C-alpha positions in Angstrom: 7.2 10.3 -22.2 4.5 10.1 -19.5 1.9 7.4 -19.5 -1.2 8.4 -21.3 -3.6 6.6 -18.9 -1.7 6.3 -15.6 1.0 7.6 -13.4 4.7 7.9 -14.3 6.7 7.4 -17.5 5.8 4.9 -20.2 8.8 2.8 -19.5 8.5 2.8 -15.7 8.4 -0.7 -14.3 5.2 -1.5 -12.5 5.2 -1.6 -8.7 4.7 -5.3 -7.9 2.4 -6.6 -5.2 3.8 -9.3 -3.0 1.9 -12.6 -3.1 0.7 -12.1 0.5 -0.7 -8.7 -0.4 -2.6 -10.1 -3.3 -4.0 -12.8 -1.0 -5.0 -10.2 1.7 -6.8 -8.0 -1.0 -8.5 -11.0 -2.6 -9.8 -12.1 0.8 -11.0 -8.7 1.9 -12.8 -7.9 -1.3 -14.2 -11.3 -1.9 -12.3 -11.9 -5.1 -10.6 -9.6 -7.6 -11.3 -9.5 -11.3 -9.1 -7.4 -13.5 -10.7 -6.2 -16.7 -9.0 -5.2 -19.9 -8.4 -1.6 -20.7 -8.9 0.2 -24.0 -5.6 0.4 -25.9 -4.0 3.6 -26.9 -4.7 3.1 -30.6 -8.4 2.3 -29.8 -8.8 5.5 -27.9 -6.7 7.5 -30.4 -9.1 6.4 -33.2 -12.0 8.0 -31.2 -10.5 11.4 -31.2 -12.9 13.5 -33.3 -12.0 16.1 -35.9 -11.2 19.4 -34.3 -13.7 22.3 -34.3 -11.0 24.8 -35.0 -9.4 26.6 -37.9 -5.7 26.2 -38.5 -3.5 28.5 -36.4 0.3 28.5 -36.3 0.6 28.2 -32.5 -1.9 25.3 -32.2 -1.5 21.7 -33.2 -4.6 19.6 -33.9 -2.5 16.3 -33.7 -4.8 13.6 -32.3 -2.2 12.1 -30.0 -1.4 15.5 -28.5 -5.1 16.1 -27.9 -5.6 12.7 -26.3 -2.6 13.1 -24.0 -4.1 16.5 -22.8 -7.7 15.3 -22.5 -7.7 14.3 -18.8 -5.8 14.5 -15.5 -5.6 12.0 -12.6 -9.0 12.1 -10.8 -10.8 8.8 -10.4 -13.3 9.8 -13.1 -10.3 10.7 -15.4 -8.9 7.2 -14.9 -12.2 5.5 -15.6 -12.5 7.6 -18.8 -9.0 7.0 -20.0 -8.8 3.3 -19.2 -12.2 2.6 -20.7 -11.8 4.9 -23.7 -15.0 6.7 -22.8 -13.7 10.2 -23.0 -16.6 12.6 -23.6 -14.6 15.6 -24.9 -11.1 16.3 -26.2 -9.3 19.6 -26.7 -9.6 20.7 -30.3 -6.0 21.7 -30.3 -2.9 22.0 -28.1 -0.6 25.0 -27.9 3.0 25.1 -26.6 3.8 28.8 -26.1 7.2 29.8 -24.9 6.8 33.6 -24.5 4.3 36.1 -23.1 3.8 37.4 -26.6 2.6 33.9 -27.8 0.3 33.6 -24.8 -1.2 37.0 -25.7 -1.6 35.9 -29.3 -3.5 32.8 -28.1 -5.8 34.9 -26.0 -6.4 37.2 -29.0 -7.1 34.3 -31.3 -9.5 32.7 -28.8 -11.5 35.9 -28.5 -11.8 36.2 -32.3 -12.9 32.6 -33.0 -14.9 32.0 -29.8 -12.5 29.3 -28.5 -11.8 28.5 -24.9 -8.3 28.1 -23.3 -7.3 25.6 -20.6 -4.0 26.3 -18.9 -2.0 23.1 -18.5 1.0 22.5 -16.2 2.0 18.9 -15.4 -1.4 17.3 -16.0 -1.5 16.0 -12.4 -4.8 17.5 -11.3 -7.1 15.2 -9.4 -10.4 17.2 -9.5 -11.0 17.8 -13.2 -9.2 21.1 -13.4 -7.8 20.5 -16.9 -10.7 18.6 -18.4 -12.7 19.8 -21.4 -16.4 20.5 -20.7 -18.4 19.2 -23.6 -19.9 21.9 -25.7 -20.0 23.5 -29.2 -17.2 26.0 -28.7 -13.6 24.9 -29.7 -11.2 24.3 -26.8 -7.4 24.8 -26.8 -5.2 23.3 -24.1 -2.3 25.7 -23.4 0.7 23.5 -22.3 3.2 25.7 -20.5 6.1 23.3 -20.5 8.1 25.9 -22.5 8.2 28.2 -19.5 10.7 26.1 -17.6 13.7 28.2 -16.9 15.3 29.8 -13.8 15.0 33.5 -14.8 16.6 35.2 -11.8 18.2 34.3 -8.5 18.6 36.9 -5.7 20.9 35.2 -3.2 20.9 38.2 -0.9 17.1 38.2 -0.5 16.7 34.4 -1.0 14.3 34.8 -4.0 14.1 33.0 -7.3 12.0 33.7 -10.4 11.0 30.9 -12.7 8.8 30.2 -15.7 5.5 28.8 -14.5 5.8 25.6 -16.4 8.9 24.4 -14.5 8.5 21.1 -12.5 9.4 20.3 -9.0 12.6 18.4 -9.8 13.7 21.1 -12.2 13.3 23.7 -9.5 15.3 21.7 -6.9 18.0 20.8 -9.4 18.6 24.5 -10.2 18.7 25.4 -6.5 20.4 22.5 -4.8 23.7 23.0 -6.7 23.7 26.5 -5.4 23.0 25.5 -1.8 19.3 26.3 -1.7 15.9 24.7 -1.7 12.3 25.8 -2.3 11.2 23.1 0.1 7.9 22.4 -1.7 7.3 18.7 -2.0 3.7 17.7 -2.9 3.1 14.0 -3.7 2.9 15.0 -7.3 6.3 16.6 -7.1 7.9 14.7 -10.0 5.5 16.1 -12.6 3.5 19.0 -11.2 4.6 22.6 -12.0 5.1 25.9 -10.2 2.1 27.5 -12.0 -0.1 24.5 -11.1 0.9 24.8 -7.4 -0.1 28.4 -7.4 -3.3 27.9 -9.3 -4.5 25.2 -6.9 -3.0 26.4 -3.6 -0.7 23.4 -3.3 0.9 22.0 -0.1 4.1 20.1 0.3 4.9 17.4 2.8 7.2 19.7 4.8 4.9 22.7 4.7 5.3 23.1 8.5 8.9 24.2 8.0 8.8 25.8 4.5 5.2 26.9 4.3 2.3 26.3 1.9 2.6 27.7 -1.7 0.9 30.9 -0.6 3.8 31.5 1.8 6.3 30.9 -0.9 4.8 32.7 -3.8 5.6 36.4 -3.6 5.0 37.8 -7.1 4.8 37.1 -10.8 3.3 37.8 -14.2 -0.1 36.8 -15.5 -1.5 37.2 -19.0 -5.2 37.9 -18.6 -7.9 38.5 -21.3 -8.0 42.2 -20.4 -4.3 42.8 -20.1 -1.1 41.9 -18.3 -1.1 41.7 -14.5 2.2 42.1 -12.8 2.5 41.3 -9.1 5.5 43.1 -7.7 7.7 41.5 -5.1 7.6 43.0 -1.6 8.6 41.4 1.7 5.1 42.7 2.9 2.6 45.4 2.0 -0.4 47.0 3.5 -1.4 48.7 0.2 -4.9 47.4 0.1 -6.0 43.8 -0.6 -3.2 41.5 -1.8 -3.7 40.7 -5.5 -1.6 37.5 -5.1 -4.6 36.1 -3.3 -6.7 36.4 -6.4 -4.3 34.3 -8.4 -3.7 31.7 -5.7 -6.4 29.0 -6.1 -7.8 30.6 -9.3 -7.4 27.4 -11.4 -6.7 29.3 -14.6 -9.9 31.3 -14.5 -8.4 34.7 -14.3 -5.4 34.4 -16.5 -2.4 32.3 -17.5 0.5 32.4 -15.1 3.8 32.7 -17.0 6.3 33.7 -14.3 6.5 33.5 -10.6 8.9 34.6 -7.9 9.3 32.4 -4.8 11.0 32.4 -1.5 13.9 30.1 -0.9 15.7 28.5 2.1 19.3 27.4 2.5 19.8 23.7 2.1 19.7 22.3 5.7 22.9 21.0 7.2 21.1 18.0 8.5 17.8 16.3 7.9 16.4 13.0 9.2 13.0 11.3 9.6 11.9 9.2 12.4 9.0 7.0 13.5 6.9 6.6 16.6 4.3 3.8 17.2 1.4 4.7 19.4 -1.1 2.2 20.9 -4.1 4.2 19.7 -4.9 7.0 17.3 -6.2 9.2 20.2 -2.8 9.0 22.0 -0.9 9.7 18.8 -3.1 12.6 18.0 -2.7 14.1 21.5 1.1 13.8 21.1 1.0 15.4 17.6 -1.0 18.3 18.9 1.3 18.8 21.8 4.4 18.8 19.5 2.9 21.5 17.3 1.4 23.7 20.0 4.6 23.5 22.0 6.2 24.8 18.8 8.8 22.1 18.6 10.8 22.9 15.4 10.0 19.8 13.4 9.8 20.0 9.7 6.8 17.7 9.3 4.5 15.4 11.3 2.2 12.7 9.9 0.1 10.3 11.9 -1.5 7.3 10.3 -4.5 5.4 11.6 -4.0 1.7 12.4 -5.1 0.4 9.0 -2.9 2.8 7.0 0.0 1.9 9.4 -0.5 -1.8 8.5 -1.0 -1.1 4.8 2.2 1.0 4.6 4.1 -1.9 6.0 2.4 -4.7 4.1 1.9 -3.1 0.7 5.5 -2.1 0.4 6.7 -5.6 1.3 8.8 -4.4 4.2 9.0 -7.7 6.1 11.8 -6.4 8.3 9.6 -3.5 9.4 6.7 -5.9 10.0 9.0 -8.0 12.2 10.1 -5.0 14.2 6.5 -3.8 14.5 5.3 -7.2 15.6 8.0 -8.1 18.0 9.6 -5.0 19.4 7.0 -2.6 20.4 6.8 -3.5 24.0 3.0 -3.3 24.7 2.0 -1.5 21.5 -0.9 -3.7 20.3 -2.6 -4.5 17.0 -4.2 -1.1 16.9 -0.8 0.5 16.6 -0.6 3.9 14.7 2.5 5.2 13.1 3.7 8.7 13.3 6.5 10.0 11.0 8.3 13.2 12.0 11.1 15.1 10.3 13.8 17.2 11.8 15.5 19.7 9.5 18.2 22.4 10.1 21.6 22.6 11.8 23.0 20.0 14.2 21.9 21.8 17.3 18.3 22.5 16.2 17.7 19.0 14.8 19.0 17.3 18.0 16.7 19.5 20.1 13.7 18.8 17.9 14.3 15.1 18.0 14.7 15.1 21.8 11.6 17.2 22.4 9.5 15.2 20.0 10.7 11.9 21.4 10.0 13.0 25.0 6.4 14.2 24.2 5.8 11.0 22.3 6.9 8.7 25.1 4.8 10.7 27.5 1.8 9.7 25.4 2.7 6.1 25.3 4.7 6.2 22.1 7.6 3.9 21.1 10.3 5.8 19.1 12.1 4.1 16.2 15.1 6.3 15.6 16.0 6.2 11.9 15.1 3.3 9.7 11.3 3.5 9.2 11.3 7.2 8.9 14.1 7.4 6.4 12.4 4.6 4.4 9.2 6.6 4.3 11.2 9.7 3.1 12.9 7.8 0.3 9.5 6.4 -1.0 7.3 9.4 -0.4 6.7 10.0 -4.1 6.0 6.4 -4.9 2.4 6.0 -3.7 0.8 7.2 -7.0 2.6 4.4 -8.8 0.9 1.8 -6.7 -2.4 3.1 -8.1 -1.4 1.6 -11.5 -0.8 -1.8 -10.0 -4.0 -1.8 -8.0 -6.0 -0.8 -11.1 -4.5 -3.7 -13.0 -5.4 -6.0 -10.2 -9.1 -4.9 -10.4 -9.2 -2.1 -7.8 -10.1 1.6 -8.1 -8.4 3.9 -5.6 -9.2 7.5 -4.8 -8.2 10.0 -2.1 -9.8 13.1 -0.5 -8.8 15.6 2.1 -10.1 18.3 4.3 -8.8 20.4 7.3 -10.4 21.1 10.7 -9.5 22.6 14.1 -7.9 20.0 16.4 -11.1 20.0 18.6 -13.1 18.5 15.8 -10.6 16.6 13.7 -10.7 13.1 15.4 -14.4 12.9 15.3 -14.6 14.1 11.7 -11.8 11.6 10.7 -13.9 8.7 11.9 -17.2 10.1 10.5 -15.7 10.6 7.0 -14.4 7.0 6.9 -17.7 5.7 8.2 -19.6 7.7 5.6 -17.5 6.0 2.8 -18.0 2.6 4.3 -21.8 3.2 4.6 -21.9 4.1 0.9 -20.1 0.9 0.1 -22.6 -1.1 2.1 -25.4 0.5 0.1 -23.9 -0.7 -3.1 -23.0 -4.1 -1.7 -19.3 -3.6 -1.8 -16.5 -3.9 0.7 -14.5 -0.6 0.9 -11.0 -0.4 2.2 -10.7 3.0 3.9 -7.8 4.4 5.8 -6.1 7.7 6.4 -3.7 10.1 8.2 -3.4 13.5 9.7 -0.7 15.7 8.2 0.1 19.4 7.3 -0.4 20.5 10.9 -1.0 24.0 12.1 -1.1 25.6 15.5 -4.9 25.3 15.5 -5.7 22.2 13.4 -4.7 19.7 10.8 -5.3 18.2 7.4 -7.3 14.9 7.3 -6.3 12.7 4.3 -8.4 9.7 3.4 -7.7 6.9 0.9 -10.3 4.4 -0.2 -10.3 1.6 -2.6 -13.0 -0.7 -4.0 -13.5 -3.3 -6.7 -13.8 -2.2 -10.2 -16.9 -3.3 -12.1 -16.9 -4.7 -15.6 -19.0 -1.8 -16.6 -17.0 1.5 -16.3 -20.2 3.5 -15.7 -20.9 1.4 -12.7 -17.3 1.9 -11.4 -17.8 5.6 -11.8 -21.3 5.7 -10.2 -20.0 3.8 -7.2 -17.2 6.3 -6.8 -19.7 9.2 -7.1 -21.8 7.7 -4.2 -18.8 7.4 -2.0 -17.4 10.8 -2.9 -20.8 12.4 -2.3 -21.2 10.7 1.1 -17.7 11.8 2.2 -18.2 15.4 1.0 -21.5 15.7 2.8 -19.9 14.5 6.0 -17.1 17.0 5.6 -19.6 19.8 5.2 -21.6 18.6 8.2 -18.4 18.4 10.3 -17.5 22.0 9.3 -14.4 21.1 7.3 -13.1 22.8 4.2 -14.1 20.9 1.0 -10.4 21.1 -0.1 -7.2 21.5 1.9 -4.8 21.0 -0.9 -6.3 19.6 -4.1 -8.4 22.7 -5.2 -11.9 22.7 -6.6 -12.0 21.8 -10.3 -15.3 20.2 -11.3 -15.5 17.5 -8.6 -15.7 20.0 -5.6 -17.6 22.7 -7.5 -21.1 21.8 -6.1 -19.8 22.1 -2.5 -18.0 25.5 -2.8 -21.1 27.6 -2.0 -21.5 26.0 1.4 -18.0 27.2 2.3 -18.0 30.6 0.6 -21.6 31.7 1.2 -23.9 33.7 -1.1 -21.9 36.9 -0.9 -18.6 35.1 -1.3 -19.8 33.3 -4.4 -21.1 36.6 -5.9 -17.7 38.1 -5.3 -15.9 35.2 -7.0 -18.3 35.5 -10.0 -17.8 39.2 -10.3 -14.0 38.8 -10.1 -14.0 36.2 -12.9 -16.1 38.5 -15.1 -13.8 41.4 -14.5 -10.7 39.6 -15.6 -12.3 37.4 -18.3 -15.5 39.1 -19.5 -15.9 36.8 -22.5 -15.4 33.6 -20.4 -12.4 32.5 -22.4 -10.5 30.7 -19.6 -11.1 27.2 -18.2 -14.9 27.5 -18.1 -16.8 25.2 -15.7 -14.0 25.0 -13.1 -14.1 26.5 -9.6 -17.6 28.0 -10.3 -20.2 27.1 -13.0 -20.4 30.4 -14.9 
């Protein structure tokens, strides 16, 4: 069973912090003070009686309702760890057929209930949270839709129930020689339907594509009827209705099935590291690699602080030794780039040689295998560290955007400066670092991580987060970046969406929601307010 107030399974061992890491953090933050969390039983006792009549598809069990109350945003963690959860679902449903989903929609319309589609519960922007109000709310957990339904090996297409998780998808494909190739950081627990509903991106999206490149059709149960999206290689028959579902965050309907594109398992795959003396030189190399169309499967460039943290926090003393002694002129401002080569023997050799040559031309030092493959093995472990840091007295959050190459470096610095400035305003040291990843021919994703001391008062911890999140979001808008490259909108980004979509765009979104859901049954308060 998953943790009710953190990342991973209940019996997962905590990620330890090496003594030198604890000392570094304690010195940087001026002392760390862990504070006790509310216990499961304490929070369970606060679950109120449901505002809902009995219904055979819905359980009002208090533990089920608590475990579906929140996701993994920083506000969610504050609420769960403190026990200050302002609203719970009044019931949880576990449908396993389209007919049961339709029955739930019918029941909700009759009793005035609201439905929240729920995949893996990994949302980081409030997408699955209950908005406080008088109407009963039912969380619709789609874990029962978790089967491979059809495999077309000739066309390289597979159809799945939308509640299937990343590991389940890959397990069903790898034994047959295929992969979907979609590996977001939440891969272990997130679901296909959740990926579609939030426009998810995987670490190797440069090779396999974003979810919108992989999702080719499916079935959605909407309040006004069933929407079937037929599978075509391509179509010019008017606007693509798939685009309505992608990023819709459960507002238009409940995704129950999806068909996705596959790739053959690669014959070879390896990951490599390059150290650059400055972020600017690494960025120039990364852009050159992409715009020369070198067939890498991914490129990720960390700033100097993230580079140092990735070596220190993971306790990789051997890597630190290599970085300190063997980089031949790469100084303390070193920045680490990870790149992957995926394919057959010939294409991977070519990609490695081309990437290495471009990197060296920009002052890079190539480390052939060890560091890159270590990164690949641990790429899904970062969320676990969040548990350990919280227990040490630190809150951690991430945010992301995307901009053209011409504006990305300046925006990267400005966003981090904005977060630090907000920290100075509240009298706190903020550890801020980040990387560029998910590259495109014209630009890149900017991914920022920041951590700060928790307060004894959970409300103060939350208010401090709000000030930093607001500062960063305002800088993103000022720099012309998207408010969300891969996490969606939810409630946390909702105030900033009009700046990106414009007046007419927001009117179009509102009209679309009213068309599919005239009674406002589905996931109210997410994406847009009404």
